[in-house]
All heavy atoms as an XYZ file, in Angstrom:
1051
protein
N     137.690     87.515    116.899
C     138.403     87.095    115.648
C     137.322     86.534    114.703
O     136.267     86.157    115.001
C     139.434     86.004    115.962
C     140.561     86.432    116.718
S     141.689     87.461    115.786
C     142.518     88.329    117.059
N     137.777     86.418    113.515
C     136.855     85.922    112.396
C     137.021     84.406    112.249
O     137.932     83.805    112.731
C     137.123     86.596    111.149
O     138.373     86.214    110.631
N     136.085     83.868    111.430
C     136.246     82.434    111.160
C     137.273     82.148    110.184
O     137.625     80.961    109.950
C     134.830     81.928    110.572
O     134.583     82.736    109.421
N     137.908     83.101    109.505
C     139.037     82.944    108.574
C     140.387     82.895    109.242
O     141.256     83.393    108.671
C     138.984     84.013    107.514
C     137.826     84.009    106.637
C     136.663     84.851    107.154
O     136.833     85.456    108.282
O     135.658     84.901    106.510
N     140.388     82.344    110.477
C     141.656     82.446    111.292
C     142.647     81.458    110.651
O     143.066     80.500    111.329
C     141.352     82.155    112.715
N     143.050     81.619    109.456
C     143.986     80.757    108.807
C     145.359     81.084    109.010
O     145.663     82.190    109.623
C     143.649     80.750    107.229
C     143.698     82.203    106.612
O     143.097     83.125    107.237
N     144.343     82.401    105.616
N     146.306     80.238    108.719
C     147.688     80.418    108.980
C     148.412     81.326    108.014
O     149.459     82.036    108.387
C     148.392     79.025    109.111
C     147.894     78.223    110.306
C     148.695     77.006    110.353
C     148.251     76.135    111.487
N     148.915     74.913    111.598
N     147.948     81.388    106.763
C     148.706     82.169    105.759
C     148.258     83.577    105.609
O     148.621     84.178    104.477
N     147.524     84.161    106.524
C     147.026     85.534    106.272
C     148.190     86.527    106.245
O     149.222     86.375    106.926
C     145.999     85.948    107.294
C     146.332     85.970    108.802
C     146.501     84.857    109.629
C     146.714     87.113    109.516
N     146.792     85.325    110.886
C     147.026     86.642    110.883
C     146.844     88.505    109.246
C     147.456     87.503    111.855
C     147.335     89.312    110.228
C     147.583     88.898    111.526
N     147.995     87.589    105.455
C     149.036     88.608    105.235
C     148.509     90.000    105.990
O     149.365     90.748    106.247
C     149.285     88.943    103.846
C     149.808     87.843    103.080
C     150.037     88.151    101.613
O     149.516     89.105    101.144
N     150.551     87.256    100.932
N     147.285     90.015    106.169
C     146.724     91.263    106.878
C     145.354     90.946    107.494
O     144.528     90.244    106.934
C     146.474     92.329    105.690
C     145.751     93.616    106.120
C     146.663     94.412    107.000
C     145.484     94.465    104.923
N     145.216     91.382    108.691
C     143.923     91.370    109.265
C     143.223     92.774    109.154
O     143.852     93.831    109.531
C     144.043     90.995    110.751
C     142.695     90.952    111.569
C     142.855     90.455    112.912
O     143.954     90.406    113.463
O     141.818     90.122    113.574
N     142.069     92.817    108.606
C     141.320     94.154    108.504
C     140.193     94.198    109.552
O     139.414     93.239    109.668
C     140.805     94.342    106.996
C     139.788     93.262    106.591
C     140.244     95.719    106.848
N     140.146     95.279    110.154
C     139.146     95.634    111.109
C     138.099     96.435    110.472
O     138.401     97.701    110.225
C     139.695     96.267    112.453
C     140.650     95.315    113.091
C     141.975     95.083    112.656
C     140.159     94.562    114.203
C     142.757     94.213    113.388
C     141.074     93.701    114.867
C     142.393     93.522    114.420
N     136.894     96.001    110.202
C     135.935     96.802    109.421
C     134.643     96.913    110.299
O     134.360     96.167    111.252
C     135.546     96.173    108.209
C     134.916     94.846    108.275
C     133.551     94.676    108.229
C     135.568     93.612    108.500
C     132.864     93.560    108.336
C     134.946     92.387    108.637
C     133.557     92.323    108.525
N     133.879     98.002    109.927
C     132.639     98.326    110.603
C     131.476     97.630    109.869
O     131.108     97.999    108.749
C     132.371     99.897    110.493
C     131.143    100.269    111.133
O     130.295     99.564    111.506
O     130.886    101.550    111.062
N     130.990     96.571    110.526
C     129.930     95.631    109.868
C     128.652     96.413    109.824
O     127.711     95.790    109.235
N     128.472     97.572    110.285
C     127.210     98.317    110.288
C     127.210     99.337    109.216
O     126.309    100.096    109.000
C     126.996     99.004    111.601
C     126.758     98.031    112.677
C     125.454     97.195    112.714
O     124.412     97.872    112.315
O     125.525     96.062    113.001
N     128.414     99.516    108.551
C     128.532    100.586    107.475
C     128.281     99.882    106.111
O     128.908     99.041    105.677
C     129.996    101.057    107.534
S     130.574    102.078    106.127
N     127.241    100.451    105.411
C     126.835     99.822    104.119
C     127.987     99.931    103.147
O     128.247     98.952    102.299
C     125.620    100.629    103.699
C     125.205    101.398    104.818
C     126.334    101.421    105.792
N     128.724    101.130    103.069
C     129.779    101.147    102.095
C     130.959    100.193    102.487
O     131.617     99.647    101.533
C     130.306    102.576    101.995
C     129.277    103.690    101.432
C     129.867    105.022    101.662
C     129.003    103.272    100.044
N     131.238    100.120    103.692
C     132.317     99.332    104.168
C     131.953     97.848    103.898
O     132.877     97.082    103.393
C     132.523     99.429    105.699
S     132.803    101.092    106.171
N     130.740     97.408    104.029
C     130.330     95.983    103.780
C     130.425     95.712    102.263
O     130.829     94.614    101.932
C     128.961     95.806    104.281
C     128.802     95.592    105.784
C     127.299     95.508    106.168
C     129.657     94.443    106.276
N     130.200     96.607    101.458
C     130.258     96.443     99.942
C     131.736     96.058     99.649
O     132.042     95.245     98.907
C     129.902     97.660     99.220
C     128.502     97.771     98.726
C     128.317     98.818     97.821
N     126.891     99.060     97.519
C     126.453    100.113     96.985
N     127.211    101.143     96.769
N     125.173    100.216     96.698
N     132.690     96.886    100.227
C     134.142     96.706     99.955
C     134.617     95.350    100.571
O     135.208     94.633     99.837
C     134.830     97.750    100.720
C     136.327     97.854    100.341
C     136.650     98.760     99.213
O     135.822     99.557     98.757
O     137.773     98.799     98.759
N     134.116     94.961    101.732
C     134.542     93.744    102.320
C     133.899     92.568    101.556
O     134.648     91.559    101.401
C     133.983     93.734    103.842
C     134.775     94.686    104.678
C     134.133     92.315    104.441
C     136.257     94.533    104.632
N     132.759     92.705    101.069
C     132.113     91.537    100.230
C     132.965     91.332     99.010
O     133.206     90.288     98.624
C     130.699     91.937     99.924
C     129.967     90.855     99.160
C     128.516     91.266     98.877
C     127.810     90.226     98.120
N     126.463     90.587     97.834
N     133.387     92.502     98.358
C     134.223     92.340     97.117
C     135.547     91.700     97.536
O     135.979     90.736     96.837
C     134.468     93.680     96.570
C     135.515     93.763     95.448
C     134.988     92.986     94.235
C     135.774     95.201     95.081
N     136.141     92.124     98.546
C     137.430     91.583     99.101
C     137.363     90.130     99.432
O     138.240     89.282     99.032
C     138.055     92.443    100.173
C     138.564     93.811     99.779
C     138.743     94.601    100.936
C     139.887     93.636     99.009
N     136.267     89.767     99.987
C     136.093     88.268    100.425
C     136.016     87.383     99.114
O     136.478     86.361     99.088
C     134.818     88.082    101.231
C     135.027     88.499    102.621
C     133.576     88.104    103.384
N     133.450     88.824    104.644
C     133.927     88.236    105.820
N     134.498     87.145    105.873
N     133.722     88.940    106.899
N     135.354     87.910     98.111
C     135.190     87.258     96.905
C     136.533     87.141     96.101
O     136.781     86.077     95.588
C     134.139     87.968     95.956
C     133.568     87.139     95.033
C     132.293     87.702     94.301
N     132.530     89.062     93.795
C     131.852     90.145     94.137
N     130.885     90.075     95.013
N     132.067     91.256     93.621
N     137.334     88.145     96.234
C     138.627     88.137     95.503
C     139.682     87.432     96.291
O     140.727     87.056     95.682
C     139.104     89.636     95.254
C     138.210     90.447     94.324
C     138.745     91.920     94.286
C     138.339     89.900     92.903
N     139.537     87.301     97.620
C     140.612     86.646     98.451
C     140.576     85.177     98.342
O     140.318     84.353     99.373
C     140.344     87.124     99.908
C     141.480     86.583    100.847
O     142.606     86.491    100.275
O     141.204     86.505    102.103
N     140.812     84.571     97.221
C     140.807     83.123     96.954
C     141.897     82.388     97.706
O     141.704     81.173     97.999
C     140.853     82.870     95.456
C     139.593     83.420     94.744
C     139.642     82.966     93.205
N     138.691     83.724     92.508
C     138.907     84.808     91.837
N     140.133     85.201     91.524
N     137.922     85.524     91.234
N     143.054     83.035     98.068
C     144.010     82.388     98.749
C     144.099     82.575    100.218
O     144.949     82.248    101.017
C     145.429     82.901     98.081
C     145.584     82.388     96.673
C     146.935     82.820     96.177
C     146.986     82.295     94.716
N     148.261     82.661     94.086
N     142.995     83.184    100.692
C     142.783     83.493    102.103
C     143.889     84.145    102.845
O     144.406     83.797    103.829
C     142.493     82.113    102.888
C     141.321     81.398    102.236
N     139.983     81.847    102.248
C     141.308     80.245    101.359
C     139.223     80.983    101.602
N     139.971     80.074    101.039
N     144.208     85.265    102.153
C     145.392     86.089    102.711
C     144.942     87.217    103.682
O     145.747     87.819    104.280
C     146.124     86.702    101.509
C     146.841     85.660    100.661
C     147.704     86.231     99.587
N     148.457     85.269     98.829
C     148.823     85.339     97.693
N     148.576     86.403     97.000
N     149.553     84.377     97.157
N     143.623     87.279    103.765
C     143.061     88.370    104.625
C     142.291     87.746    105.717
O     141.503     86.885    105.503
C     142.116     89.303    103.732
C     142.923     90.003    102.627
C     141.573     90.404    104.759
C     142.009     90.705    101.561
N     142.442     88.309    106.925
C     141.637     87.846    108.027
C     140.745     89.106    108.269
O     141.068     90.179    108.429
C     142.425     87.749    109.288
C     141.761     87.338    110.472
C     142.571     87.195    111.713
N     143.279     85.936    111.669
C     144.144     85.621    112.589
N     144.356     86.320    113.606
N     144.694     84.381    112.573
N     139.388     88.792    108.230
C     138.368     89.843    108.397
C     137.827     89.900    109.849
O     137.314     88.872    110.343
C     137.184     89.547    107.347
C     137.630     89.606    105.961
C     138.071     88.447    105.283
C     137.625     90.683    105.246
C     138.420     88.393    103.964
C     137.913     90.760    103.885
C     138.461     89.587    103.228
N     137.816     90.999    110.480
C     137.361     91.176    111.821
C     136.322     92.292    111.870
O     136.742     93.429    111.567
C     138.429     91.429    112.786
O     139.386     90.318    112.714
C     137.903     91.560    114.195
N     135.055     91.916    112.125
C     134.023     92.881    112.269
C     133.949     93.569    113.642
O     133.709     92.829    114.604
C     132.656     92.253    111.882
C     131.467     93.217    111.916
O     131.590     94.364    112.264
O     130.337     92.712    111.536
N     134.207     94.822    113.707
C     134.292     95.515    114.968
C     132.865     95.717    115.586
O     132.859     96.131    116.808
C     135.042     96.868    114.908
C     134.341     97.836    114.024
C     136.451     96.627    114.407
C     134.908     99.264    114.002
N     131.904     95.539    114.824
C     130.535     95.601    115.288
C     129.982     94.271    115.871
O     128.901     94.164    116.400
C     129.579     96.144    114.305
C     129.750     97.591    113.998
C     129.346     98.493    115.198
O     128.656     98.083    116.148
O     129.821     99.699    115.200
N     130.732     93.218    115.622
C     130.371     91.902    116.130
C     130.301     91.987    117.636
O     131.283     92.571    118.316
C     131.307     90.796    115.745
C     130.891     89.416    116.031
O     130.978     89.039    117.206
O     130.389     88.789    115.110
N     129.355     91.376    118.344
C     129.249     91.431    119.888
C     130.449     90.880    120.548
O     130.670     91.078    121.769
C     127.957     90.752    120.324
O     127.923     89.341    119.845
C     126.657     91.457    119.773
N     131.179     89.927    119.897
C     132.365     89.349    120.563
C     133.544     90.124    120.434
O     134.623     89.837    120.951
C     132.588     87.969    119.942
O     132.987     87.950    118.573
N     133.592     91.226    119.602
C     134.752     92.009    119.367
C     135.057     92.875    120.633
O     134.078     93.503    121.171
C     134.546     92.939    118.191
C     135.782     93.836    117.922
C     136.963     93.331    117.503
C     135.696     95.220    118.316
C     138.059     94.088    117.317
C     136.893     96.009    118.116
C     138.049     95.459    117.538
N     136.313     92.889    121.097
C     136.709     93.697    122.193
C     137.940     94.534    121.856
O     138.995     94.022    121.850
C     137.038     92.786    123.440
O     137.582     93.558    124.559
N     137.658     95.910    121.692
C     138.845     96.664    121.309
C     139.860     96.750    122.348
O     141.069     96.894    122.097
C     138.222     98.156    121.157
C     136.898     97.972    121.759
C     136.410     96.582    121.820
N     139.572     96.584    123.653
C     140.410     96.538    124.784
C     141.440     95.408    124.669
O     142.640     95.525    124.993
C     139.727     96.484    126.062
N     141.012     94.438    123.944
C     141.939     93.273    123.752
C     143.040     93.530    122.869
O     144.072     92.856    122.771
N     142.949     94.689    122.127
C     143.979     95.189    121.267
C     144.654     96.384    121.758
O     145.449     97.084    121.168
C     143.418     95.452    119.837
C     142.894     94.182    119.222
C     141.539     93.902    119.224
C     143.759     93.306    118.456
C     140.973     92.789    118.681
C     143.235     92.163    117.899
C     141.842     91.914    117.891
N     144.277     96.778    122.975
C     144.877     98.025    123.654
C     144.311     99.275    123.041
O     144.949    100.334    123.118
N     143.084     99.242    122.483
C     142.462    100.396    121.904
C     141.031    100.517    122.409
O     140.499     99.719    123.046
C     142.465    100.320    120.429
C     143.892    100.247    119.813
S     143.765    100.315    117.983
C     145.324     99.404    117.661
N     140.434    101.630    121.937
C     139.053    101.912    122.240
C     138.247    101.821    121.013
O     138.771    101.658    119.849
C     138.864    103.411    122.681
O     139.187    104.204    121.601
C     139.685    103.740    124.008
N     136.896    101.648    121.095
C     136.092    101.525    119.922
C     136.248    102.760    119.034
O     136.258    102.658    117.736
C     134.632    101.319    120.322
C     133.707    100.995    119.162
S     134.358     99.522    118.243
C     132.855     98.572    118.295
N     136.429    103.962    119.678
C     136.591    105.080    118.825
C     137.832    105.054    118.007
O     137.910    105.473    116.813
C     136.807    106.361    119.812
C     136.896    107.653    119.070
C     136.880    108.761    120.001
C     136.923    110.223    119.386
N     137.505    110.392    118.110
N     138.928    104.454    118.463
C     140.144    104.158    117.666
C     139.786    103.500    116.457
O     140.229    103.809    115.352
C     141.178    103.388    118.448
C     141.714    104.162    119.667
O     141.817    105.404    119.563
O     142.116    103.576    120.639
N     138.938    102.379    116.508
C     138.633    101.498    115.375
C     137.567    102.257    114.502
O     137.612    101.998    113.288
C     138.088    100.150    115.826
C     139.139     99.248    116.303
C     139.465     99.110    117.683
C     139.892     98.561    115.440
C     140.465     98.298    118.164
C     140.946     97.672    115.871
C     141.228     97.571    117.231
N     136.774    103.110    115.052
C     135.774    103.774    114.241
C     136.288    105.062    113.497
O     135.794    105.334    112.501
C     134.491    104.194    115.073
C     133.747    103.044    115.516
S     132.919    102.130    114.353
C     131.541    103.320    113.980
N     137.382    105.635    114.010
C     137.889    106.834    113.397
C     138.562    106.575    112.031
O     138.333    107.522    111.182
C     138.948    107.486    114.343
C     138.356    108.310    115.476
O     137.073    108.458    115.478
O     139.005    108.654    116.395
N     139.112    105.461    111.914
C     139.680    105.133    110.517
C     139.971    103.587    110.446
O     140.053    102.976    111.508
C     141.017    105.982    110.281
C     142.111    105.561    111.133
C     143.353    106.404    110.888
O     143.532    106.776    109.636
O     144.159    106.665    111.797
N     139.912    103.132    109.262
C     140.085    101.712    109.019
C     141.523    101.331    109.622
O     142.469    102.002    109.510
C     139.948    101.280    107.613
C     139.849     99.764    107.518
C     141.047    101.896    106.713
C     139.391     99.273    106.206
N     141.619    100.196    110.173
C     142.850     99.651    110.721
C     143.139     98.271    110.264
O     142.198     97.492    109.998
C     142.799     99.577    112.275
C     142.689    101.003    112.895
C     142.692    100.973    114.378
N     142.730    102.309    114.843
C     143.709    103.058    115.054
N     145.010    102.615    114.727
N     143.609    104.308    115.497
N     144.384     97.961    110.068
C     144.863     96.688    109.709
C     145.925     96.227    110.527
O     146.674     97.097    111.130
N     146.156     95.028    110.673
C     147.285     94.527    111.548
C     147.954     93.438    110.753
O     147.345     92.439    110.193
C     146.684     93.862    112.859
C     147.777     93.455    113.868
C     147.119     93.026    115.066
N     146.222     91.958    114.911
C     146.057     90.812    115.738
N     146.792     90.853    116.836
N     145.316     89.829    115.491
N     149.285     93.544    110.732
C     150.159     92.637    110.047
C     150.408     91.360    110.924
O     150.400     91.552    112.145
C     151.476     93.290    109.507
C     151.236     94.482    108.785
C     152.554     95.194    108.426
C     150.485     94.219    107.482
N     150.836     90.280    110.392
C     151.201     89.078    111.254
C     152.257     89.427    112.279
O     152.208     88.794    113.402
C     151.724     88.125    110.223
C     151.101     88.436    108.936
C     150.942     89.986    108.900
N     153.122     90.369    112.010
C     154.165     90.778    113.039
C     153.536     91.517    114.243
O     154.197     91.751    115.195
C     155.189     91.684    112.295
O     154.494     92.930    112.024
N     152.273     91.894    114.050
C     151.597     92.751    115.156
C     151.636     94.261    114.850
O     150.989     94.994    115.555
N     152.350     94.638    113.817
C     152.342     96.030    113.415
C     150.977     96.518    112.894
O     150.325     95.761    112.183
C     153.401     96.248    112.265
C     153.492     97.601    111.729
C     154.408     97.755    110.562
O     155.091     96.762    110.240
O     154.435     98.796    109.980
N     150.701     97.725    113.347
C     149.359     98.289    112.878
C     149.570     99.232    111.690
O     150.595    100.005    111.685
C     148.818     99.017    113.958
C     148.226     98.131    115.157
C     148.955     97.740    116.245
C     146.994     97.552    115.190
N     148.038     96.917    116.947
C     146.903     96.802    116.348
C     145.845     97.525    114.263
C     145.824     96.030    116.689
C     144.717     96.757    114.622
C     144.693     96.126    115.859
N     148.598     99.225    110.849
C     148.645    100.200    109.723
C     147.214    100.759    109.644
O     146.274    100.255    110.090
C     148.975     99.627    108.374
C     148.154     98.425    107.919
C     150.390     99.230    108.341
C     148.379     97.818    106.658
N     147.006    102.034    109.080
C     145.799    102.672    109.078
C     145.551    103.391    107.683
O     146.480    103.557    106.892
C     145.767    103.821    110.195
O     146.755    104.699    109.968
C     145.805    103.221    111.541
N     144.262    103.778    107.462
C     143.927    104.563    106.372
C     144.181    103.809    104.976
O     143.913    102.719    104.818
N     144.596    104.665    103.977
C     144.838    104.251    102.714
C     145.698    103.041    102.565
O     145.585    102.142    101.745
C     145.196    105.379    101.795
C     145.602    104.934    100.360
C     144.065    106.509    101.662
N     146.787    103.064    103.530
C     147.673    101.830    103.395
C     147.050    100.619    103.671
O     147.422     99.561    102.994
C     148.860    102.105    104.419
C     150.014    101.078    104.326
C     150.687    100.987    102.917
O     150.659    101.994    102.183
O     151.213     99.947    102.683
N     146.003    100.512    104.387
C     145.204     99.273    104.662
C     144.692     98.807    103.343
O     144.744     97.706    103.021
C     144.126     99.473    105.706
C     143.297     98.250    105.795
C     144.707     99.808    107.074
N     143.988     99.761    102.612
C     143.430     99.431    101.346
C     144.470     98.896    100.332
O     144.283     97.966     99.583
C     142.671    100.550    100.717
C     141.402    100.961    101.590
C     141.403    102.022    102.388
C     140.319    100.108    101.487
C     140.339    102.275    103.155
C     139.237    100.405    102.270
C     139.233    101.489    103.125
N     145.676     99.518    100.390
C     146.740     99.092     99.466
C     147.063     97.759     99.715
O     147.253     96.877     98.835
C     147.936     99.985     99.642
C     147.726    101.359     98.926
C     149.141    102.191     99.209
N     148.892    103.499     98.507
C     149.043    104.604     99.212
N     149.353    104.682    100.616
N     148.901    105.820     98.598
N     147.231     97.410    101.103
C     147.712     96.060    101.420
C     146.543     95.053    101.100
O     146.866     93.905    100.741
C     148.005     96.031    102.938
C     149.114     96.903    103.322
C     150.518     96.343    102.978
N     151.482     97.223    103.522
C     152.306     97.005    104.442
N     152.313     95.837    105.113
N     153.223     97.892    104.839
N     145.344     95.401    101.267
C     144.176     94.480    101.112
C     144.217     94.157     99.552
O     144.087     92.980     99.168
C     142.843     95.109    101.450
C     142.590     95.248    102.953
C     141.363     96.159    103.147
C     142.380     93.859    103.536
N     144.313     95.115     98.691
C     144.257     94.920     97.298
C     145.437     94.205     96.716
O     145.354     93.460     95.763
C     143.861     96.199     96.564
C     142.366     96.460     96.628
C     141.861     97.280     97.686
C     141.524     95.831     95.739
C     140.483     97.439     97.829
C     140.165     96.011     95.869
C     139.640     96.780     96.923
O     138.269     96.934     97.057
N     146.572     94.453     97.373
C     147.825     93.723     96.949
C     147.639     92.235     97.311
O     148.081     91.355     96.539
C     148.982     94.332     97.668
N     146.977     91.979     98.434
C     146.783     90.665     98.963
C     145.876     89.817     98.042
O     146.084     88.627     97.924
C     146.186     90.594    100.405
N     144.911     90.524     97.310
C     144.124     89.687     96.390
C     144.660     89.760     94.945
O     143.882     89.395     94.032
C     142.613     90.231     96.438
C     142.012     89.988     97.884
C     142.488     91.682     96.036
N     145.856     90.270     94.770
C     146.427     90.151     93.446
C     146.310     91.436     92.536
O     146.657     91.255     91.385
N     145.985     92.514     93.101
C     145.900     93.782     92.369
C     147.079     94.701     92.601
O     146.906     95.874     92.638
C     144.500     94.469     92.624
C     143.352     93.634     92.359
C     142.059     94.355     92.773
C     143.214     93.324     90.828
N     148.312     94.140     92.596
C     149.458     94.932     92.839
C     149.696     96.034     91.785
O     150.208     97.139     92.133
C     150.714     94.027     92.921
C     150.725     93.271     94.266
C     151.913     92.416     94.380
C     151.832     91.514     95.642
N     152.894     90.649     95.848
N     149.431     95.827     90.519
C     149.565     96.969     89.504
C     148.737     98.129     89.869
O     149.142     99.307     89.754
C     149.154     96.319     88.162
C     149.376     94.800     88.313
C     149.110     94.528     89.809
N     147.544     97.894     90.315
C     146.645     98.997     90.749
C     147.178     99.667     91.886
O     147.140    100.850     92.002
C     145.193     98.549     90.913
C     144.368     99.631     91.446
C     144.550     97.857     89.678
N     147.643     98.880     92.884
C     148.210     99.433     94.114
C     149.419    100.353     93.752
O     149.542    101.392     94.352
C     148.667     98.285     95.049
C     149.358     98.938     96.315
C     147.383     97.557     95.471
N     150.241     99.888     92.772
C     151.441    100.722     92.398
C     151.013    102.126     91.874
O     151.615    103.046     92.304
C     152.207     99.981     91.356
N     149.899    102.187     91.185
C     149.400    103.479     90.813
C     149.117    104.344     91.963
O     149.212    105.563     91.875
C     148.164    103.303     89.766
C     148.453    102.635     88.498
C     147.196    102.423     87.703
C     149.371    103.546     87.633
N     148.537    103.834     93.010
C     148.068    104.611     94.094
C     149.292    105.202     94.973
O     149.062    105.984     95.845
C     147.195    103.730     95.149
O     148.008    102.878     95.828
C     146.028    103.081     94.451
N     150.370    104.664     94.626
C     151.585    105.242     95.272
C     152.352    106.412     94.583
O     153.238    107.053     95.046
C     152.641    104.168     95.419
C     152.118    103.067     96.481
C     153.268    102.049     96.921
N     152.736    101.068     97.680
C     152.455    101.123     98.992
N     152.588    102.227     99.607
N     152.054     99.990     99.587
N     151.741    106.750     93.350
C     152.319    107.910     92.587
C     151.956    109.162     93.386
O     150.812    109.221     93.900
C     151.674    107.968     91.203
C     152.086    106.746     90.307
C     151.200    106.803     89.017
C     153.587    106.768     90.022
N     152.936    110.084     93.429
C     152.772    111.309     94.236
C     151.427    112.089     94.162
O     150.737    112.178     95.163
C     153.867    112.199     93.805
C     154.914    111.239     93.402
C     154.131    110.100     92.708
N     150.905    112.460     93.117
C     149.578    113.212     92.991
C     148.472    112.353     93.392
O     147.576    112.797     94.188
N     148.440    111.079     92.920
C     147.387    110.187     93.236
C     147.392    109.833     94.671
O     146.399    109.806     95.405
C     147.488    108.837     92.353
C     147.290    109.264     90.875
C     146.550    107.782     92.824
C     147.472    108.087     89.874
N     148.476    109.472     95.263
C     148.622    109.203     96.612
C     148.174    110.279     97.524
O     147.311    109.904     98.469
C     150.048    108.899     97.028
O     150.275    108.632     98.439
N     148.548    111.568     97.274
C     148.001    112.607     98.050
C     146.531    112.791     97.989
O     145.828    113.085     99.010
C     148.801    113.894     97.807
C     150.212    113.865     98.140
N     151.222    113.767     97.163
C     150.854    113.890     99.275
C     152.416    113.726     97.720
N     152.158    113.804     99.128
N     146.060    112.658     96.770
C     144.577    112.743     96.616
C     143.738    111.696     97.347
O     142.794    112.019     97.958
N     144.316    110.434     97.337
C     143.592    109.383     97.954
C     143.631    109.540     99.533
O     142.628    109.365    100.173
C     144.334    108.040     97.599
C     143.965    107.462     96.273
C     144.884    106.300     95.928
C     142.509    107.198     96.091
N     144.842    110.009     99.928
C     144.928    110.242    101.439
C     143.948    111.351    101.798
O     143.160    111.184    102.867
C     146.331    110.724    101.807
C     147.419    109.542    101.700
C     147.246    108.493    102.735
O     146.675    108.663    103.733
O     147.909    107.447    102.393
N     143.906    112.433    101.113
C     142.943    113.568    101.413
C     141.480    113.076    101.383
O     140.682    113.284    102.263
C     143.156    114.731    100.507
C     142.249    115.782    100.704
C     142.339    116.721    101.784
C     141.021    115.943     99.848
C     141.395    117.697    101.964
C     140.204    117.010    100.065
C     140.349    117.903    101.127
N     141.171    112.383    100.303
C     139.799    111.864    100.077
C     139.373    110.907    101.176
O     138.240    110.938    101.644
N     140.320    110.021    101.545
C     140.017    109.131    102.648
C     139.827    109.800    103.896
O     138.853    109.480    104.658
C     141.052    107.932    102.836
C     140.674    107.075    103.976
C     139.605    106.197    103.828
C     141.237    107.209    105.256
C     139.294    105.397    104.908
C     140.870    106.406    106.302
C     139.806    105.500    106.038
O     139.463    104.759    107.157
N     140.634    110.742    104.276
C     140.464    111.540    105.479
C     139.156    112.202    105.561
O     138.454    112.225    106.590
C     141.648    112.525    105.678
C     142.956    112.021    105.782
C     143.167    111.515    107.201
N     144.439    110.703    107.294
C     144.516    109.551    107.769
N     143.578    108.897    108.319
N     145.769    108.860    107.722
N     138.694    112.825    104.466
C     137.427    113.539    104.417
C     136.302    112.432    104.604
O     135.366    112.630    105.434
C     137.206    114.191    103.074
C     135.698    114.732    102.921
C     138.136    115.432    103.001
N     136.377    111.280    104.010
C     135.396    110.227    104.110
C     135.379    109.721    105.502
O     134.216    109.586    106.168
C     135.626    109.187    103.157
C     134.815    107.970    103.343
C     133.420    107.907    103.053
C     135.287    106.808    104.037
C     132.577    106.851    103.284
C     134.509    105.706    104.325
C     133.155    105.679    103.916
N     136.504    109.401    106.035
C     136.513    108.823    107.444
C     135.958    109.773    108.408
O     135.177    109.278    109.343
C     137.997    108.484    107.913
N     136.099    111.013    108.365
C     135.608    111.990    109.296
C     134.083    112.066    109.118
O     133.343    112.338    110.120
C     136.078    113.415    109.034
C     137.448    113.678    109.830
C     137.733    115.096    109.600
C     138.975    115.320    110.517
N     139.584    116.451    110.866
N     133.553    111.782    107.984
C     132.042    112.026    107.751
C     131.422    110.677    107.468
O     130.191    110.673    107.093
C     131.885    112.903    106.498
C     132.492    114.347    106.841
O     131.877    115.051    107.647
N     133.572    114.684    106.201
N     131.992    109.580    107.680
C     131.453    108.224    107.330
C     130.146    107.931    107.926
O     129.214    107.561    107.311
C     132.528    107.157    107.587
C     132.019    105.769    107.288
C     133.195    104.790    107.683
N     133.523    104.770    109.034
C     132.979    104.043    109.909
N     131.979    103.158    109.714
N     133.370    104.077    111.120
N     130.030    108.202    109.208
C     128.749    107.857    109.841
C     127.644    108.736    109.338
O     126.492    108.279    109.109
C     128.856    108.034    111.323
C     129.805    107.087    112.067
C     130.003    107.427    113.534
C     129.382    105.649    111.856
N     127.895    109.979    109.137
C     126.831    110.901    108.582
C     126.501    110.534    107.135
O     125.343    110.444    106.788
C     127.327    112.383    108.634
C     126.304    113.345    108.185
C     126.846    114.768    108.238
N     128.022    115.007    107.660
C     128.164    115.115    106.288
N     127.095    115.033    105.547
N     129.287    115.374    105.707
N     127.467    110.171    106.357
C     127.228    109.838    104.978
C     126.515    108.552    104.722
O     125.819    108.339    103.774
C     128.634    109.765    104.216
C     129.349    111.062    104.024
C     130.814    110.817    103.500
C     128.559    111.992    103.164
N     126.579    107.740    105.687
C     125.956    106.402    105.667
C     124.587    106.358    106.461
O     124.104    105.241    106.723
C     126.870    105.272    106.058
O     127.296    105.417    107.387
C     128.046    105.153    105.108
N     124.167    107.520    106.801
C     122.838    107.591    107.564
C     122.853    107.099    108.889
O     121.842    106.571    109.456
N     123.952    107.219    109.689
C     124.102    106.533    110.982
C     124.256    107.677    112.111
O     124.770    107.440    113.193
C     125.285    105.686    110.984
C     124.928    104.486    110.076
C     126.090    103.587    110.018
N     126.524    102.933    111.208
C     127.787    102.499    111.439
N     128.649    102.558    110.529
N     128.042    101.959    112.629
N     123.682    108.861    111.874
C     123.583    109.940    112.820
C     122.145    110.337    113.101
O     121.457    110.364    112.094
C     124.387    111.167    112.339
S     126.210    110.808    112.043
N     121.826    110.621    114.276
C     120.565    111.141    114.633
C     120.679    112.552    115.097
O     121.427    112.835    116.019
C     119.956    110.270    115.802
C     119.634    108.896    115.420
O     119.288    108.655    114.260
O     119.821    107.917    116.172
N     119.887    113.413    114.555
C     119.846    114.804    114.954
C     121.297    115.496    114.970
O     121.618    116.178    115.874
C     119.261    115.041    116.323
C     117.853    114.387    116.363
O     117.044    114.615    115.341
O     117.358    113.853    117.366
N     122.127    115.034    113.927
C     123.433    115.558    113.780
C     124.442    114.928    114.794
O     125.598    115.300    114.841
N     123.972    114.025    115.704
C     124.853    113.323    116.628
C     125.160    112.006    116.093
O     124.297    111.113    115.785
C     124.200    113.255    117.961
O     123.771    114.458    118.452
C     125.055    112.561    119.070
N     126.477    111.704    115.981
C     127.017    110.420    115.582
C     127.682    109.799    116.744
O     128.682    110.276    117.232
C     128.116    110.590    114.358
S     127.435    111.453    112.978
N     127.095    108.709    117.178
C     127.569    107.982    118.270
C     128.499    106.722    117.952
O     128.085    105.993    117.057
C     126.328    107.436    119.153
C     125.640    108.670    119.806
C     124.527    108.151    120.656
C     123.816    109.392    121.257
N     122.698    108.955    121.979
N     129.495    106.491    118.706
C     130.302    105.333    118.578
C     129.928    104.388    119.770
O     129.878    104.832    120.843
C     131.810    105.628    118.643
C     132.627    104.456    118.565
C     132.154    106.576    117.435
N     129.667    103.064    119.384
C     129.303    102.165    120.491
C     130.406    102.052    121.416
O     131.606    102.034    121.171
C     128.920    100.844    119.917
C     127.689    100.897    119.061
O     126.897    101.879    119.162
N     127.613     99.939    118.064
């Protein structure tokens, strides 16, 4: 778990702390999260145990995951929507739900998620390994 284990969180985000693009996004969200509504959990931290959540590291590496206080899991673009809503950008989030935009974002994220390790220089000789 992260040091932001506050009582009022609305979403726990599980992020890859070794991914440069992911870290940029997380840094921005940390700065915008003035009301501490997000719990940040780095899946690359040595104390992180995917088995503790009934999942594998591959599950967490394949796509971004979020967990609601109820225990419900969300994945992909919906995680980003919830993150940005939590920091007060609900009007922007509403635009991402429009049919054409929503489908485009879902498609774009799927392409990125499949190629994230390669795109961020984390593959050797064409092999991308998950810890």
